[in-house]
C-alpha positions in Angstrom: 70.0 132.8 62.4 71.3 132.2 66.0 72.0 135.9 66.5 68.5 136.7 65.2 67.0 134.1 67.6 68.8 135.7 70.5 67.5 139.1 69.5 64.0 137.8 69.3 64.3 136.1 72.6 65.6 139.3 74.2 62.8 141.3 72.8 60.2 138.6 73.8 61.2 139.1 77.5 61.7 142.8 77.8 63.0 144.3 81.0 60.0 146.5 81.4 56.3 145.9 81.1 54.6 146.4 77.7 52.9 149.6 78.9 56.4 151.3 79.2 57.7 150.0 75.9 56.5 153.0 73.9 56.5 155.5 76.8 59.0 157.8 75.0 56.8 158.0 71.9 53.8 158.9 74.0 55.7 161.7 75.7 57.0 162.9 72.3 53.5 163.2 71.0 52.5 165.4 73.9 55.1 168.0 72.9 53.1 168.8 69.7 56.2 169.0 67.5 54.1 168.1 64.4 52.8 171.6 64.4 56.2 172.8 63.1 55.8 173.4 59.3 59.5 173.0 58.4 60.5 169.3 58.3 64.2 170.0 59.1 63.3 171.9 62.3 60.6 169.4 63.2 63.1 166.5 62.9 65.8 168.3 64.8 63.4 169.2 67.6 62.2 165.6 67.9 65.7 164.2 68.0 66.8 166.9 70.5 63.9 165.9 72.8 64.8 162.2 72.5 68.4 163.1 73.3 67.5 165.1 76.4 64.8 162.7 77.6 67.3 159.8 77.6 70.1 162.0 79.1 72.3 161.4 76.0 73.2 165.0 75.9 75.4 164.4 79.0 77.4 161.7 77.1 80.0 162.7 74.5 81.4 160.6 71.7 84.5 159.6 73.8 82.3 158.0 76.4 80.5 156.0 73.6 83.9 154.9 72.1 85.0 153.7 75.6 81.8 151.8 76.2 81.9 150.2 72.8 85.5 149.1 73.3 84.7 147.7 76.8 81.7 145.7 75.3 84.1 144.1 72.8 82.4 145.4 69.7 85.5 146.8 68.1 86.7 143.2 67.4 83.4 142.3 65.7 82.5 143.0 62.0 80.3 146.0 61.4 77.6 144.0 59.8 77.5 141.3 62.5 74.3 141.1 64.5 74.1 141.5 68.3 71.5 140.5 70.8 69.2 142.9 72.7 70.8 141.7 76.0 74.2 142.8 74.8 72.7 146.2 73.7 71.1 146.6 77.1 74.5 145.9 78.8 76.2 148.4 76.6 73.7 151.2 77.2 73.5 150.3 81.0 77.3 150.7 81.3 77.0 154.1 79.6 74.5 155.5 82.1 76.1 153.9 85.1 79.4 155.5 84.3 77.6 158.8 83.7 75.9 158.7 87.1 79.3 158.3 88.7 80.7 161.3 86.9 77.9 163.6 87.6 77.9 165.8 90.8 75.6 165.1 93.7 73.4 168.0 92.8 72.6 166.5 89.4 71.4 162.9 89.5 69.8 160.7 86.9 68.0 157.3 86.9 70.3 155.0 85.0 67.6 152.3 84.8 65.0 154.5 83.3 67.4 156.1 80.8 68.5 152.6 79.7 65.0 151.4 79.1 63.9 154.5 77.2 67.0 154.5 74.9 66.9 150.7 74.2 63.3 150.8 73.3 63.8 153.8 70.9 66.8 152.1 69.3 64.8 148.9 68.7 61.9 150.9 67.3 64.3 152.7 64.9 65.7 149.3 63.8 62.1 148.0 63.2 61.2 151.1 61.2 62.4 149.4 58.0 61.3 146.0 57.0 63.9 143.1 56.9 66.3 145.0 59.1 68.3 143.7 62.0 70.3 145.0 64.9 74.0 145.1 63.9 77.2 146.6 65.3 77.1 149.3 62.7 73.6 150.3 63.6 74.5 150.6 67.3 77.6 152.7 66.5 75.8 154.9 64.0 72.8 155.7 66.2 74.7 156.2 69.4 77.2 158.5 67.6 74.3 160.6 66.1 72.4 160.9 69.4 75.1 161.5 71.9 76.3 164.9 72.9 79.7 166.6 72.3 81.2 168.4 69.3 79.9 167.6 65.9 83.5 167.5 64.5 84.5 164.8 66.9 81.5 162.7 66.0 82.1 163.0 62.3 85.8 162.0 62.8 84.6 158.9 64.6 82.1 158.1 61.8 84.8 158.6 59.2 87.1 156.2 61.0 84.4 153.5 60.7 83.6 154.1 57.0 87.2 154.6 55.6 90.0 152.3 54.7 93.5 152.0 56.1 94.7 154.8 53.7 92.2 157.4 55.0 89.9 157.2 52.0 86.1 157.0 52.2 84.6 153.7 51.2 81.3 154.2 49.5 79.8 150.9 50.5 80.6 151.5 54.2 79.3 155.1 54.0 76.1 153.8 52.3 75.6 151.3 55.2 76.2 154.2 57.7 73.5 156.3 56.0 71.1 153.5 56.0 71.5 153.0 59.8 71.7 156.7 60.7 68.5 157.7 58.7 66.5 155.1 60.7 66.4 157.7 63.5 64.2 160.3 61.6 62.3 157.4 60.0 61.3 156.1 63.5 59.9 159.6 64.2 57.7 159.5 61.1 60.0 161.8 59.1 60.8 159.1 56.5 59.2 161.0 53.6 61.7 163.9 54.1 64.8 162.1 55.3 64.3 158.4 54.4 67.0 156.2 52.9 67.4 155.6 49.2 70.1 153.8 47.3 71.4 156.9 45.6 72.0 159.0 48.7 75.6 157.9 49.2 76.6 158.8 45.7 74.9 162.2 45.8 76.7 163.4 49.0 80.2 163.7 47.6 81.7 164.1 44.1 82.4 160.7 42.5 85.5 161.6 40.6 87.4 162.7 43.8 88.8 160.7 46.7 86.9 161.8 49.8 89.4 162.4 52.6 88.9 163.4 56.2 88.8 167.2 55.7 86.3 166.9 52.8 84.1 164.6 54.9 84.1 167.2 57.7 82.7 169.8 55.4 79.3 168.3 56.4 79.5 170.7 59.3 79.2 173.8 57.1 77.5 172.3 54.0 75.7 169.1 54.9 74.0 167.0 52.3 70.2 167.1 52.1 69.7 163.8 53.9 71.8 165.0 56.9 70.8 168.6 57.2 69.1 167.9 60.5 72.3 166.8 62.2 74.2 170.2 62.4 70.8 171.9 63.1 70.3 169.7 66.2 73.8 170.8 67.5 73.0 174.5 66.8 69.8 174.2 68.7 71.6 172.7 71.6 74.1 175.7 71.6 71.4 178.4 71.6 68.9 177.0 74.1 69.9 179.5 76.7 70.7 182.5 74.4 68.5 185.5 75.1 67.6 188.3 72.6 66.3 191.5 74.2 63.8 192.2 71.5 60.1 191.5 71.2 58.5 189.2 68.6 56.6 190.9 65.9 53.8 188.3 65.9 53.3 187.1 69.5 54.6 190.3 71.1 56.6 188.3 73.6 59.0 190.3 75.7 62.4 188.9 74.7 63.3 185.7 72.8 65.2 182.6 73.8 66.9 180.4 71.2 67.0 181.4 67.6 65.9 184.8 66.3 64.7 185.3 62.7 64.8 188.7 60.9 63.1 189.4 57.7 65.3 190.8 54.9 62.4 192.6 53.2 60.3 193.9 56.1 62.2 196.5 58.1 62.4 195.7 61.8 60.3 192.6 61.5 61.6 189.8 63.7 60.1 186.5 64.8 60.9 184.1 67.7 61.7 180.5 66.8 58.3 179.2 67.8 56.4 181.6 65.6 58.8 181.1 62.6 58.8 177.3 62.8 55.0 177.2 62.8 54.6 179.6 59.9 53.1 182.6 61.8 53.1 185.9 60.0 51.4 189.3 60.5 51.0 192.6 58.7 52.6 192.9 55.3 55.1 190.1 56.1 54.7 186.8 54.2 56.1 183.3 54.8 57.7 183.6 51.3 60.0 186.4 52.4 63.6 185.5 53.0 64.5 185.3 56.7 67.9 185.4 58.3 68.6 183.2 61.4 70.5 184.7 64.3 72.0 182.6 67.1 73.3 185.4 69.2 72.5 189.0 70.1 74.9 191.8 69.1 74.3 195.4 70.0 74.6 198.1 67.2 77.9 199.3 68.6 79.3 195.8 68.4 78.1 195.4 64.9 79.6 198.7 63.8 83.0 197.8 65.4 83.0 194.4 63.8 82.2 195.9 60.4 85.0 198.5 60.7 87.5 195.8 61.8 86.6 193.7 58.7 86.8 196.7 56.5 90.3 197.7 57.8 91.5 194.1 57.7 92.0 193.7 61.4 90.2 190.4 61.6 89.6 187.7 59.1 86.2 187.9 57.5 85.7 184.1 57.4 86.8 181.5 59.9 87.2 177.9 58.9 84.2 175.7 59.8 86.4 173.0 61.3 90.1 172.4 62.0 92.3 171.1 59.2 93.6 167.7 60.0 96.4 165.8 58.2 95.2 163.6 55.3 97.2 160.6 56.4 95.5 158.7 59.2 97.2 158.3 62.5 98.9 155.0 63.0 97.8 153.2 66.1 100.5 151.6 68.3 100.6 147.8 68.5 101.0 147.2 72.3 100.7 143.5 72.1 104.4 142.7 72.4 105.5 145.4 74.8 107.0 144.0 78.1 107.8 146.0 81.2 111.5 146.0 82.2 113.8 147.9 84.6 116.9 148.2 82.4 118.6 151.4 81.2 117.3 153.2 78.1 120.1 151.9 75.8 119.8 148.3 77.1 116.0 148.6 76.8 116.3 149.6 73.1 118.6 146.7 72.3 116.3 144.3 74.1 113.2 145.6 72.4 114.9 145.5 69.0 115.8 141.9 69.6 112.3 141.0 70.8 110.6 142.6 67.8 113.1 141.5 65.1 114.0 137.9 66.2 111.0 136.6 68.1 111.2 133.2 66.4 115.0 133.2 66.0 116.9 130.2 67.4 119.8 132.3 68.7 117.5 134.5 70.8 118.9 133.1 74.1 122.5 133.8 73.1 121.6 137.4 72.3 120.0 137.8 75.6 123.0 136.3 77.4 125.3 138.8 75.6 123.1 141.7 76.6 123.0 140.6 80.2 126.8 140.3 80.3 127.2 143.7 78.7 124.9 145.2 81.3 126.6 143.6 84.3 130.0 144.8 83.0 128.7 148.3 82.8 127.4 148.1 86.3 130.8 146.9 87.5 132.4 150.0 86.0 130.2 152.3 88.0 131.0 150.5 91.3 134.4 152.1 91.4 133.1 155.6 91.5 130.4 154.8 93.9 127.6 157.0 92.6 126.8 158.7 89.4 128.2 162.3 89.3 125.0 163.8 88.1 123.0 162.3 90.9 125.6 163.4 93.5 125.3 167.0 92.2 121.6 166.7 92.5 121.9 165.3 96.0 124.3 168.1 97.1 121.9 170.8 95.7 119.0 169.2 97.5 121.0 169.1 100.7 122.0 172.7 100.5 118.3 173.7 99.9 117.2 171.7 102.9 119.9 173.3 105.1 118.9 176.8 103.9 115.2 176.0 104.6 116.1 174.8 108.1 118.1 178.0 108.9 115.3 180.2 107.7 112.8 178.3 109.8 115.0 178.7 112.9 115.3 182.5 112.3 111.6 182.7 111.9 111.0 181.0 115.2 113.4 183.4 116.9 111.7 186.4 115.4 108.3 185.1 116.5 109.6 184.5 120.1 111.0 188.1 120.2 107.7 189.5 119.0 105.8 187.6 121.6 108.2 188.8 124.4 107.9 192.4 123.4 104.1 192.2 123.2 104.0 190.7 126.7 106.1 193.5 128.1 104.0 196.1 126.4 100.8 194.6 127.8 102.3 194.4 131.3 103.4 198.1 131.2 100.0 199.2 130.0 98.3 197.3 132.9 100.7 198.5 135.6 100.5 202.3 134.9 96.8 202.8 136.0 97.2 200.5 138.9 100.1 202.5 140.3 98.2 205.8 140.1 95.1 204.3 141.8 97.1 202.6 144.7 99.3 205.6 145.7 98.0 206.6 149.3 99.6 210.0 149.3 97.8 211.1 146.1 94.6 209.7 147.3 94.8 211.5 150.7 95.7 214.8 149.0 92.8 214.4 146.5 90.4 213.6 149.4 91.4 216.8 151.3 91.1 219.0 148.2 87.6 217.7 147.5 86.6 218.3 151.2 88.0 221.8 151.0 86.0 222.4 147.9 82.8 221.3 149.5 83.4 223.6 152.5 84.0 226.6 150.2 80.9 225.9 148.2 78.9 225.8 151.5 80.5 229.1 152.6 79.6 230.7 149.3 76.0 229.6 149.6 75.7 231.1 153.1 77.3 234.4 151.8 74.8 234.5 149.0 71.9 234.2 151.4 73.4 237.0 153.6 73.7 239.2 150.6 70.2 238.6 149.6 69.0 239.7 153.1 71.0 242.9 152.9 69.6 243.6 149.5 66.1 243.3 150.7 66.9 245.8 153.6 68.5 248.2 151.1 65.5 248.0 148.8 63.2 249.0 151.8 65.4 252.0 152.6 65.4 253.2 149.0 61.6 253.0 148.9 61.4 255.0 152.2 63.7 257.7 150.9 61.7 258.0 147.7 58.4 258.3 149.6 59.7 261.1 152.0 61.3 263.0 149.1 57.9 263.0 147.3 55.9 264.1 150.4 57.9 267.2 151.5 61.0 268.1 149.6 61.8 271.1 152.0 60.9 269.4 155.3 63.5 267.8 157.4 63.4 264.1 157.0 62.8 262.0 160.0 65.0 259.1 160.8 63.2 255.8 160.3 62.5 254.0 163.4 64.5 250.9 164.2 61.3 248.9 164.2 60.6 249.7 160.6 64.1 248.7 159.6 63.9 245.7 161.7 60.6 244.8 160.2 61.9 245.3 156.7 65.1 243.4 157.5 63.3 240.6 159.2 62.7 237.9 156.7 60.5 235.0 157.3 62.3 231.7 157.5 59.9 230.3 155.0 61.3 232.7 152.4 64.6 230.8 152.3 62.7 227.6 151.3 61.6 229.1 147.9 63.8 229.5 144.9 65.8 232.7 144.3 63.1 234.1 142.0 60.5 234.0 144.8 62.9 235.5 147.5 63.5 238.6 145.3 59.8 239.3 144.6 60.0 242.6 146.4 63.3 243.7 144.9 63.3 245.7 141.7 65.7 247.2 139.3 69.3 246.2 139.0 69.1 244.1 142.1 66.4 241.7 140.8 68.2 241.5 137.5 71.4 240.6 139.1 69.8 237.8 141.2 67.3 236.6 138.6 69.1 233.4 137.6 68.0 230.0 136.4 68.5 226.8 138.2 71.4 225.8 136.0 73.5 229.0 136.3 76.9 229.0 138.0 77.1 230.1 141.7 80.4 231.9 141.3 79.3 234.0 138.4 76.1 234.9 140.2 78.0 236.3 143.2 80.3 238.4 141.0 77.5 239.9 139.0 75.4 240.6 142.1 78.4 242.2 143.9 79.1 244.5 140.9 75.5 245.6 140.7 75.1 246.2 144.4 78.4 248.1 144.6 77.4 250.5 141.8 73.9 251.1 143.3 75.1 251.8 146.8 77.9 254.1 145.6 75.4 256.3 143.7 73.1 256.3 146.8 75.9 257.2 149.2 76.9 260.2 147.0 73.3 261.5 147.0 73.0 261.1 150.8 76.4 262.6 151.5 75.6 265.7 149.5 72.3 266.3 151.4 73.4 265.1 154.9 70.5 262.7 155.0 69.7 261.1 158.5 70.0 257.6 157.0 73.6 258.2 156.1 75.0 256.3 159.0 72.9 253.2 158.4 73.8 253.2 154.6 77.5 253.6 155.5 77.4 250.5 157.6 75.6 248.6 154.9 78.2 249.8 152.4 81.1 248.4 154.5 79.3 245.1 155.0 78.8 244.7 151.2 82.5 245.5 150.6 83.5 242.8 153.0 81.2 240.3 151.3 82.6 241.2 147.9 86.1 240.6 149.1 85.1 237.2 150.6 83.4 236.3 147.3 86.4 237.2 145.2 88.7 235.1 147.5 86.3 232.1 147.3 86.1 232.5 143.5 89.9 232.5 143.0 90.4 229.4 145.3 87.6 227.5 143.5 89.0 228.4 140.1 92.5 227.2 141.2 91.0 223.9 142.3 89.1 223.3 139.1 92.2 224.0 137.0 94.7 221.9 139.0 92.4 219.0 140.2 89.5 218.5 137.9 86.8 216.3 139.4 
């Protein structure tokens, strides 16, 4: 009566306003889970939403066990009632510890999660008349709603409903079912998964003792009243699984979660939303048998797996859960263990005396004897100084430390030598260009060579201009000879007046200001071709080409005049000698310039 009064007082003064008392049920109604036709999937979806909304999917069964132990509920009977304040403290400690474990990128609101979970648990307790909040109801509901592996949760449940010999107690299991099935009842799924008095006897055979491994078969073959429990865990495992196929009803591009394939209609597949709501199209019917797929496997993977099973490379069936020993594990009694600093043999003797003769009147005498024995053993070791095994260990450690010190010293010496060699190399690289650039003899010689080169280039330019003038005069003479030969071939030719030659040879000073193409406008034939150069051609090559062309032309002209004893023979002979002189000078300048470019590049 007092525990019920405390519970009523705790509920009469809730930690949150009345408007937030049923907030989680309002949010649950907005998800439209009632449109799911299958009750098992509908119940599992609702409980999965409650689990994620209260952040219970981030808490495993071991966190629940630790919180229950810290709250002191392990020392209380399972059917004892607890207050709402105590429940709030338990749930608050769960979420406070969770917020400390989570990384900074994932944060939760412990206060909000506590309020939502406490209100849902109280609503689940009130879903049945004449029910009260007990230790068993808290353990059962928290173990069903928390995250983690289903096998670990069932092992914890079995530890609560079995005896000391590891055998299931039907009365305790019946109480567990009564509390666990309040969860679907609170979500208005009582007609499908409500509690009845015959459920506990129908879950397992009555003529056999139910041990741990048989109880864990719920994972693969659950009873009808708990079929939603493994489905909720499978839904949590496939939430992020993607299937690269389209739904045959909604035509969605890809599926997430479960995929359902019809065993009668070829190639007919449905996503989980369409299958749960009973959608069908074409010749497919909801009465057809469907196969549930929780992963996507390519045809090649399926073929390889089938061949492996056929050849016996892999086992065709894996056990649904690990096989545990039938005998329960004995817990250690740590109540009488005392810390001590004695040796292992002395500690065993003392512990045996403490456990066997705690109430013995001769306990003090035994302790005195043990102390005397221990002191005598210590006196025997004083003569040798230290224990041999430890001395060996010390010597080995000392040798290792000395070896490490030697290696470190050699390493420092090697690093110092590398640093010295690198500094010498850098100094040598820096001094070599400086020596070449600061040598006065080399600089003076290089300066003279460059000056001589400039003088030769100027001399070559002047020679080119002189040769151009001579070529213009030669062109005038050739025109005059051709004109006289056409007028009277048998008349004696008259010598051209000096004024004419002078007028032809006199070139206006403005002609030198134009490019070479303009200065040779009146010159034709091989002469113009020899001097017709672009602005980017080489001066030495131009002189050589022009000299060869002029030499050939004048040679042919001299031969003609010499055979006919022409009056202009004397003038052409002087021109011929001048051109030979210019050719020699040009060849000499060319050889000197080539030598300079080869030996002293600029």
